[in-house]
C-alpha positions as CSV (number, residue, x, y, z in Angstrom):
1,M,26.3,-4.4,21.2
2,H,23.6,-1.5,21.1
3,P,23.5,-0.3,24.5
4,I,19.4,-1.1,24.9
5,C,20.8,-4.6,24.4
6,Q,22.7,-4.7,27.5
7,F,19.7,-3.9,29.6
8,A,18.7,-6.6,32.2
9,V,15.9,-8.6,31.0
10,R,12.9,-8.6,33.0
11,V,11.2,-11.6,31.7
12,S,11.2,-14.0,28.9
13,L,9.3,-13.1,25.7
14,L,5.6,-14.8,25.7
15,A,3.9,-13.4,22.6
16,S,5.3,-11.9,19.1
17,S,2.3,-9.7,18.3
18,A,0.4,-6.8,20.3
19,V,-2.4,-7.5,22.9
20,S,-5.7,-6.9,20.8
21,L,-7.0,-3.2,22.3
22,A,-10.5,-3.8,23.7
23,Y,-11.4,-0.4,24.8
24,A,-11.4,1.7,21.4
25,D,-13.0,4.4,23.4
26,A,-10.2,4.8,25.8
27,P,-7.4,5.8,23.7
28,H,-3.5,5.4,24.5
29,Q,-1.9,8.6,25.6
30,Y,1.5,9.8,24.8
31,R,3.2,12.9,25.7
32,V,6.4,13.9,23.6
33,S,9.0,16.6,24.8
34,I,11.9,18.0,22.7
35,D,14.6,19.7,24.0
36,P,15.4,23.3,22.7
37,G,18.5,22.1,20.6
38,M,16.1,19.5,19.1
39,N,18.9,17.0,19.6
40,R,16.4,14.5,22.0
41,M,13.2,13.5,22.3
42,A,11.5,12.0,25.4
43,V,8.1,10.2,25.3
44,E,6.0,8.9,28.1
45,A,3.3,6.4,26.6
46,R,0.3,5.2,29.0
47,F,-1.8,2.4,27.5
48,A,-5.3,2.2,27.6
49,S,-4.9,-1.4,29.0
50,P,-1.9,-3.7,29.7
51,V,0.2,-4.1,26.6
52,D,3.2,-7.0,26.3
53,T,5.1,-5.8,23.0
54,V,5.3,-2.2,21.2
55,A,7.3,-1.8,18.0
56,A,8.3,1.2,15.4
57,R,7.7,0.7,11.8
58,S,11.3,1.3,10.7
59,G,13.8,-1.5,11.2
60,D,16.3,1.3,11.9
61,A,14.5,2.7,15.3
62,G,16.3,0.9,17.5
63,E,19.8,2.6,16.6
64,F,18.3,6.0,17.9
65,L,17.1,4.5,21.3
66,I,19.1,6.2,24.0
67,D,17.0,4.3,26.9
68,V,13.4,2.8,27.4
69,R,11.9,2.1,31.1
70,D,9.0,1.0,32.6
71,C,7.4,3.9,34.4
72,D,6.1,2.2,37.3
73,D,9.3,0.9,38.8
74,A,12.0,2.6,36.3
75,S,13.2,-0.7,35.2
76,P,15.1,-0.8,31.7
77,I,13.5,-2.8,29.0
78,R,15.5,-4.0,26.3
79,L,14.9,-4.9,22.2
80,R,14.8,-7.7,20.2
81,N,14.3,-7.9,16.7
82,Q,13.3,-4.1,16.9
83,R,10.6,-4.8,19.6
84,M,10.6,-3.9,23.0
85,M,10.1,-6.9,25.1
86,L,7.6,-6.2,28.0
87,P,7.0,-8.3,31.0
88,A,4.4,-11.0,31.0
89,G,0.9,-9.6,31.5
90,G,2.3,-6.5,30.0
91,I,2.9,-2.7,31.5
92,R,0.8,0.5,31.3
93,C,3.2,3.1,30.9
94,M,6.9,3.3,29.7
95,N,9.2,6.3,29.1
96,Y,11.8,6.4,26.4
97,T,14.2,8.9,25.0
98,V,15.5,9.0,21.4
99,D,18.3,10.8,19.6
100,L,16.5,13.1,17.3
101,D,19.3,14.5,16.1
102,E,21.1,11.2,15.1
103,A,17.6,10.1,13.3
104,A,17.5,13.4,11.2
105,R,21.0,12.6,10.1
106,S,19.6,9.4,8.6
107,V,17.3,11.0,6.0
108,D,19.1,11.9,3.1
109,H,16.8,14.7,2.1
110,N,17.6,16.7,5.4
111,R,21.1,17.5,4.2
112,S,19.8,20.2,1.9
113,L,17.9,21.7,4.8
114,A,18.7,24.8,6.7
115,P,19.8,24.1,10.2
116,G,16.9,23.9,12.8
117,N,15.0,22.3,10.1
118,M,14.2,18.6,9.7
119,V,12.2,15.7,8.6
120,V,12.1,13.0,10.6
121,S,9.5,10.3,10.5
122,P,7.4,8.9,13.3
123,A,8.7,5.6,11.8
124,L,12.0,6.1,13.5
125,W,10.8,7.7,16.7
126,L,7.0,6.5,17.6
127,W,6.8,3.0,19.8
128,R,3.3,1.8,19.6
129,P,0.7,-1.1,20.1
130,T,-0.4,-2.2,17.0
131,L,-4.1,-0.2,16.4
132,K,-6.6,-2.1,15.4
133,G,-10.4,-1.6,15.0
134,D,-11.3,1.8,16.4
135,A,-8.1,2.1,18.6
136,E,-6.2,5.6,18.6
137,I,-3.4,7.2,20.1
138,H,-3.9,10.8,21.6
139,M,-0.4,12.4,21.3
140,R,0.2,15.7,23.0
141,F,3.6,17.7,22.2
142,D,5.6,19.7,24.7
143,L,7.7,22.2,22.2
144,P,10.3,25.1,23.0
145,D,8.7,28.3,22.0
146,D,10.9,28.8,18.9
147,V,10.1,25.3,17.7
148,Q,7.1,23.9,15.6
149,F,5.9,20.8,14.3
150,A,3.7,19.4,11.5
151,V,2.0,15.9,11.1
152,P,0.0,14.4,9.2
153,W,-2.8,13.3,11.7
154,Q,-5.6,15.1,12.8
155,R,-6.0,17.4,15.7
156,I,-8.1,16.8,18.7
157,G,-10.5,19.5,18.9
158,N,-8.9,23.0,19.2
159,E,-6.1,21.9,21.2
160,A,-3.0,23.1,20.4
161,H,-0.2,20.9,19.6
162,A,-2.5,17.6,20.1
163,Y,-3.2,14.9,17.5
164,R,-5.1,11.5,17.0
165,L,-3.3,8.5,15.0
166,G,-5.6,5.7,14.3
167,H,-5.3,2.9,11.7
168,S,-4.3,3.7,8.4
169,P,-3.2,1.8,5.2
170,E,0.5,2.9,6.3
171,S,1.6,3.0,2.8
172,S,4.8,4.6,3.5
173,N,6.2,6.5,6.2
174,A,4.7,9.8,7.0
175,P,6.5,12.8,7.4
176,A,6.8,14.9,10.8
177,V,8.7,18.1,10.6
178,F,10.3,19.8,13.3
179,G,12.0,23.4,13.7
180,K,11.7,26.6,12.0
181,F,10.0,26.7,9.0
182,D,7.4,28.7,7.3
183,Y,3.8,27.0,8.6
184,S,0.1,28.2,6.7
185,E,-2.9,26.8,6.6
186,I,-4.5,27.9,2.9
187,E,-8.3,27.7,2.4
188,V,-9.2,26.0,-1.0
189,P,-12.7,24.7,-2.1
190,G,-14.0,22.0,0.6
191,A,-10.7,22.0,2.3
192,T,-7.9,23.4,4.3
193,L,-4.1,22.4,3.3
194,R,-1.7,22.3,6.2
195,V,1.5,23.6,4.2
196,S,4.8,23.4,5.8
197,V,7.6,25.1,3.7
198,L,10.8,24.2,4.4
199,R,14.1,26.4,4.4
200,G,17.1,25.2,2.6
201,N,20.7,25.9,2.6
202,E,20.4,29.1,0.7
203,Q,22.7,32.1,0.0
204,A,21.7,35.5,1.5
205,G,19.0,36.6,-0.8
206,D,18.5,33.2,-2.7
207,A,15.6,31.8,0.0
208,M,12.3,30.3,-1.5
209,D,9.3,32.7,-1.3
210,S,7.2,30.9,0.7
211,A,4.3,33.4,-0.1
212,A,4.5,32.6,-3.5
213,I,4.9,28.8,-2.7
214,N,1.7,29.2,-0.9
215,E,0.1,30.9,-3.7
216,W,0.8,28.4,-6.2
217,L,-0.1,25.3,-4.1
218,R,-3.6,27.4,-3.6
219,T,-3.7,27.7,-7.4
220,I,-3.2,23.9,-8.0
221,A,-5.4,22.9,-5.3
222,T,-8.2,24.9,-6.8
223,D,-7.6,23.6,-10.0
224,V,-7.8,20.0,-8.7
225,S,-11.1,21.0,-7.2
226,L,-12.3,21.4,-10.5
227,A,-12.9,17.6,-11.0
228,Y,-16.0,18.0,-9.1
229,G,-16.1,21.2,-7.1
230,R,-14.0,20.5,-4.0
231,F,-10.7,19.2,-3.4
232,P,-10.8,15.6,-2.0
233,N,-9.4,15.8,1.2
234,P,-10.5,18.2,3.8
235,S,-7.2,18.8,6.1
236,P,-4.5,17.4,4.4
237,Q,-0.4,18.1,4.9
238,V,1.6,19.1,2.3
239,V,5.3,19.6,2.8
240,V,7.6,21.5,0.4
241,I,11.1,20.7,0.8
242,P,13.9,22.2,-1.2
243,V,16.2,20.2,-2.7
244,D,19.8,21.2,-4.3
245,Q,19.2,21.4,-8.4
246,K,21.7,22.8,-10.9
247,R,20.5,26.4,-12.0
248,G,18.8,25.7,-15.3
249,S,17.1,22.5,-14.1
250,D,14.3,22.0,-16.6
251,S,11.9,20.6,-13.4
252,A,10.3,23.2,-10.6
253,V,9.3,20.0,-8.9
254,P,11.5,16.9,-9.8
255,F,9.6,14.9,-7.2
256,G,6.7,14.4,-5.4
257,R,4.5,11.3,-3.6
258,V,1.5,10.8,-1.2
259,V,1.7,8.8,2.1
260,R,-1.3,7.8,3.8
261,D,0.4,7.1,7.3
262,G,-2.2,8.2,10.0
263,G,-3.1,10.7,7.6
264,E,-2.6,11.9,4.4
265,A,0.4,13.8,3.3
266,I,1.8,15.2,0.1
267,E,5.7,15.9,-0.4
268,L,6.9,18.0,-2.9
269,F,10.3,18.5,-3.8
270,V,11.2,21.8,-5.4
271,D,13.8,23.5,-7.1
272,R,13.7,26.9,-5.2
273,H,15.9,28.6,-8.2
274,Q,13.0,28.2,-10.8
275,P,10.7,30.9,-11.7
276,M,7.2,30.9,-10.4
277,D,5.7,30.6,-14.2
278,A,7.6,27.2,-14.0
279,F,5.9,26.0,-10.9
280,L,2.6,26.6,-12.5
281,G,3.5,24.8,-16.0
282,D,4.8,22.0,-14.0
283,W,2.5,19.0,-13.8
284,T,3.9,17.0,-10.5
285,A,1.7,18.6,-7.6
286,T,-1.4,18.1,-10.0
287,H,-0.4,14.7,-9.9
288,E,0.0,14.3,-6.5
289,F,-3.1,16.1,-5.2
290,S,-5.1,13.9,-8.1
291,H,-4.3,10.6,-6.0
292,L,-6.5,11.8,-3.2
293,M,-9.6,11.4,-5.2
294,L,-9.0,7.4,-4.9
295,P,-8.0,5.5,-1.6
296,Y,-5.1,4.0,-1.2
297,V,-4.5,1.2,-3.8
298,G,-2.4,-1.7,-3.0
299,P,0.6,-2.3,-4.7
300,A,-0.6,-5.2,-6.8
301,H,-2.7,-2.7,-8.6
302,R,-0.6,0.5,-8.7
303,W,-1.3,0.8,-12.0
304,V,-4.9,1.9,-11.3
305,S,-3.8,5.1,-9.2
306,E,-1.0,5.9,-11.1
307,G,-3.3,5.9,-14.2
308,F,-6.0,7.7,-13.1
309,A,-3.6,10.6,-11.5
310,Q,-2.3,10.5,-15.0
311,Y,-5.8,11.3,-16.9
312,Y,-6.7,13.6,-14.3
313,Q,-3.4,15.8,-14.4
314,N,-3.6,16.3,-18.0
315,V,-7.6,16.7,-17.8
316,L,-7.5,19.2,-15.0
317,L,-4.5,21.4,-16.3
318,A,-6.7,21.9,-19.5
319,R,-9.9,23.0,-17.4
320,S,-7.5,25.1,-15.6
321,G,-6.1,26.9,-18.9
322,T,-2.7,26.0,-18.2
323,Y,-2.7,23.4,-20.9
324,E,-4.5,24.4,-24.5
325,P,-7.3,22.0,-25.2
326,L,-5.7,20.1,-28.2
327,D,-2.1,20.1,-26.3
328,A,-3.8,18.1,-23.5
329,W,-5.2,15.5,-26.1
330,Q,-1.8,15.4,-27.5
331,K,-0.1,14.8,-23.9
332,I,-3.0,12.0,-23.1
333,Y,-2.5,10.7,-26.7
334,A,1.1,10.6,-26.1
335,G,1.1,8.9,-23.0
336,L,-1.2,6.3,-24.1
337,E,1.2,5.4,-26.9
338,R,4.1,5.4,-24.7
339,G,2.2,2.7,-22.6
340,R,1.1,0.7,-25.7
341,Q,4.5,0.1,-26.6
342,S,6.1,-0.5,-22.9
343,R,6.4,-4.3,-22.5
344,P,3.6,-5.6,-24.8
345,E,4.1,-8.9,-23.6
346,L,2.8,-7.7,-20.2
347,S,-0.9,-7.3,-18.7
348,P,-1.0,-4.5,-16.3
349,N,-1.3,-6.6,-13.4
350,E,2.1,-8.4,-14.4
351,A,3.7,-4.9,-15.4
352,T,3.0,-3.6,-12.0
353,E,4.6,-7.0,-10.2
354,R,8.0,-6.1,-12.4
355,G,7.9,-2.6,-10.8
356,L,8.4,0.6,-12.4
357,R,12.1,-0.1,-13.4
358,N,11.1,-2.6,-15.9
359,A,7.4,-1.3,-17.0
360,R,7.1,2.3,-15.6
361,M,5.1,3.3,-19.0
362,K,2.9,0.5,-19.1
363,I,2.0,1.3,-15.0
364,Y,1.6,5.0,-15.3
365,W,-0.6,4.8,-18.5
366,S,-2.6,1.7,-18.2
367,G,-5.0,3.2,-15.6
368,A,-5.3,6.4,-17.4
369,A,-6.6,4.2,-20.6
370,I,-9.3,2.9,-18.3
371,A,-10.2,6.2,-17.0
372,L,-10.6,7.5,-20.5
373,M,-12.5,4.8,-21.7
374,A,-14.9,4.7,-18.5
375,D,-15.5,8.4,-18.7
376,V,-16.3,8.5,-22.5
377,T,-19.0,5.3,-21.7
378,L,-20.2,6.9,-18.9
379,R,-21.0,10.2,-21.0
380,E,-22.2,8.5,-23.9
381,R,-24.5,6.4,-22.1
382,S,-26.1,8.9,-20.2
383,N,-25.9,11.7,-22.7
384,G,-23.9,13.9,-20.5
385,E,-25.8,13.2,-17.3
386,M,-23.1,10.8,-15.8
387,T,-19.6,11.6,-16.0
388,L,-16.2,10.1,-14.2
389,D,-16.2,13.6,-12.2
390,D,-19.6,12.7,-10.7
391,V,-18.5,9.0,-9.4
392,M,-15.1,10.2,-8.0
393,G,-17.4,12.9,-6.2
394,R,-20.0,9.9,-4.7
395,L,-16.8,8.3,-4.2
396,Q,-15.3,11.0,-1.6
397,D,-19.2,11.6,0.1
398,C,-19.4,7.8,0.7
399,C,-15.2,6.5,1.2
400,L,-12.5,9.2,1.3
401,P,-10.3,9.9,3.1
402,S,-10.2,6.0,3.9
403,D,-8.5,4.1,6.6
404,R,-7.5,1.0,4.7
405,T,-6.1,-0.4,1.7
406,W,-8.2,-1.3,-1.6
407,S,-7.8,-3.7,-4.2
408,G,-8.3,-2.8,-7.6
409,P,-11.1,-4.9,-8.3
410,E,-12.6,-3.7,-5.2
411,L,-12.5,-0.4,-6.3
412,F,-14.0,-0.8,-9.5
413,A,-17.0,-2.5,-7.8
414,K,-17.7,0.7,-5.9
415,L,-17.3,2.8,-8.8
416,D,-19.7,0.7,-10.9
417,E,-21.7,0.7,-7.5
418,L,-21.9,4.4,-7.5
419,A,-22.3,4.9,-11.2
420,G,-25.4,2.9,-11.4
421,T,-24.4,0.8,-14.3
422,P,-21.5,-1.3,-15.1
423,V,-18.5,0.2,-16.5
424,F,-15.3,-0.3,-14.4
425,V,-15.5,-4.0,-13.4
426,P,-15.9,-4.8,-17.2
427,L,-12.8,-2.8,-18.2
428,Y,-11.0,-4.2,-15.7
429,R,-11.9,-8.0,-16.6
430,R,-11.2,-7.3,-20.3
431,Y,-7.3,-5.6,-19.7
432,A,-6.1,-6.0,-16.2
433,D,-4.7,-9.6,-17.0
434,T,-4.5,-9.3,-20.7
435,A,-1.3,-9.0,-22.1
436,G,-0.8,-5.7,-24.3
437,F,-2.4,-2.4,-24.0
438,P,-6.0,-1.3,-24.2
439,D,-6.0,0.5,-27.5
440,T,-7.7,3.7,-27.3
441,R,-6.6,4.8,-31.2
442,P,-10.2,4.3,-32.4
443,L,-11.7,6.1,-29.5
444,F,-9.7,8.9,-30.7
445,E,-11.1,8.9,-33.9
446,R,-14.3,8.9,-32.6
447,L,-13.4,11.7,-30.5
448,G,-13.2,14.1,-33.4
449,F,-9.3,13.1,-34.2
450,V,-7.1,12.4,-37.0
451,V,-3.6,11.2,-35.9
452,S,-0.7,11.9,-38.6
453,D,3.3,11.1,-37.4
454,D,1.8,10.8,-33.8
455,S,0.4,14.1,-34.0
456,L,-3.1,14.9,-33.3
457,R,-5.6,17.3,-35.4
458,V,-9.2,18.2,-35.0
459,K,-11.4,16.8,-37.6
460,R,-14.8,18.4,-38.4
461,G,-17.6,16.1,-37.2
462,G,-16.2,13.4,-35.0
463,E,-19.0,11.4,-33.9
464,L,-18.3,12.2,-29.9
465,Q,-16.8,16.1,-30.3
466,H,-19.3,17.1,-28.0
467,I,-17.8,14.6,-25.3
468,R,-14.1,15.5,-26.4
469,T,-15.0,19.3,-25.7
470,A,-17.0,18.2,-22.5
471,I,-14.5,16.5,-20.7
472,I,-11.8,19.4,-20.6
473,R,-14.2,22.4,-19.8
474,A,-15.1,22.8,-15.8
475,E,-18.8,22.6,-15.6
476,G,-20.2,26.4,-15.4
477,A,-21.5,25.7,-11.6
478,H,-18.1,24.7,-10.7
479,R,-16.5,27.7,-12.2
480,Q,-19.2,29.6,-10.6
481,Q,-18.5,28.3,-7.4
482,L,-14.9,28.4,-7.5
483,A,-14.8,32.0,-8.9
484,G,-13.9,33.4,-5.2
485,H,-11.3,30.9,-4.4
486,R,-9.2,30.8,-7.4
487,P,-6.4,33.1,-7.4
488,A,-5.2,35.2,-10.5
489,R,-2.9,33.1,-12.7
490,P,0.3,34.4,-14.1
491,A,0.9,34.7,-17.7
492,R,0.2,31.3,-19.2
493,A,2.7,28.2,-18.6
494,G,3.3,26.0,-21.8
495,G,3.9,23.1,-19.5
496,A,6.4,20.2,-20.0
497,A,5.0,16.8,-21.3
498,G,7.0,15.3,-18.4
499,S,8.4,11.8,-18.7
500,R,5.5,9.6,-17.4
């Protein structure tokens, strides 16, 4: 039996849900201390109003609790089904201790990190009431002098090591980084990236070049701002994690993901053995950063968010000069064909329900087809005065970053509202629940392409050739605005097509 379960029972459980927090202007106050060896974490939680139950996001969090007690009378508190059972009427303060070292050992990718570096999600150590409405936690950290800390939460004013945590989509478990790593704040158009570059278990002279990684991130984020002149989130967390790859691996960034949990974070797992040209030609970071142009779209409509990121990944790499125009269109066409051939008996919504293992290409490219069709339609109807870029920029102005989960239909309705014309909802209604795949081949013909053996060739006199050119050309005003922000790019990388 876990030691916590041996503690005396204060009272019986009276409720299974957190007390509704009525005092939005009085945040819960947490203070977190970490010992110099980063072995243990001590937390004091003072609540704005009495709470009768708290919980951690991860079902494994209870395994790492060493002790938990009421602040007022030092009585022990027990666990039941991963919830701390608090007295009837609630308490206003509790202290608990977490085995931080053991929690870190449970996270697989910590195995590739150097001693003194760890990623331990708050899901494993943050025990809190349910946050409803405008309720917040204000969290302050007492750290040893040589220990750093980074989270996706937003800072409280100019206070050092003080953050606010409010309601969020909780799409996955946010990364919290502890230890001796390289932290930088990188200015890009419209945003400051809060970058943590972790250290791997490298041999002498084999360490990752943090300055080069930061320059790569600045370049990619600036490229993403070519959509509408600014980066889509003003202050995201970026965590760069070295992984053990065999030399000669063909991917500089084998995996990345976006997490919306108390803020927006991008995790990039990188092969430190790759040259910088390989990083600049890799599409993974561009894809993940492009996700931030949309709010978190729930799992039932994942094809929407993945598809829009697929579309912009290729368009933006063409605008930046990483891809030649014809190469970018070829990648888009080839991806759409992979989507069309994937599980033709399923609709995009059905494919998402089946999951990536069974319908990956349909999930990643159905939304890209919708994005392309919407972009062309907007440009054609408005004679170039309205584009998908413009709608994405308006979406950021009104709604991003968003603290909640959106559905696909809700997002498309908002995009139509922002566009001022019905484009997105009609496309959703036509394709989301229809078996097969949006047929974009006639559209490629109108854009001025001839297809031969799955390869594109530009023909003269395409009906919409002006739109084809405009889609992958950064607007002059944007280029002028960004000229002072974009670093010099090394020799052009060819760019792998990728598996998606």
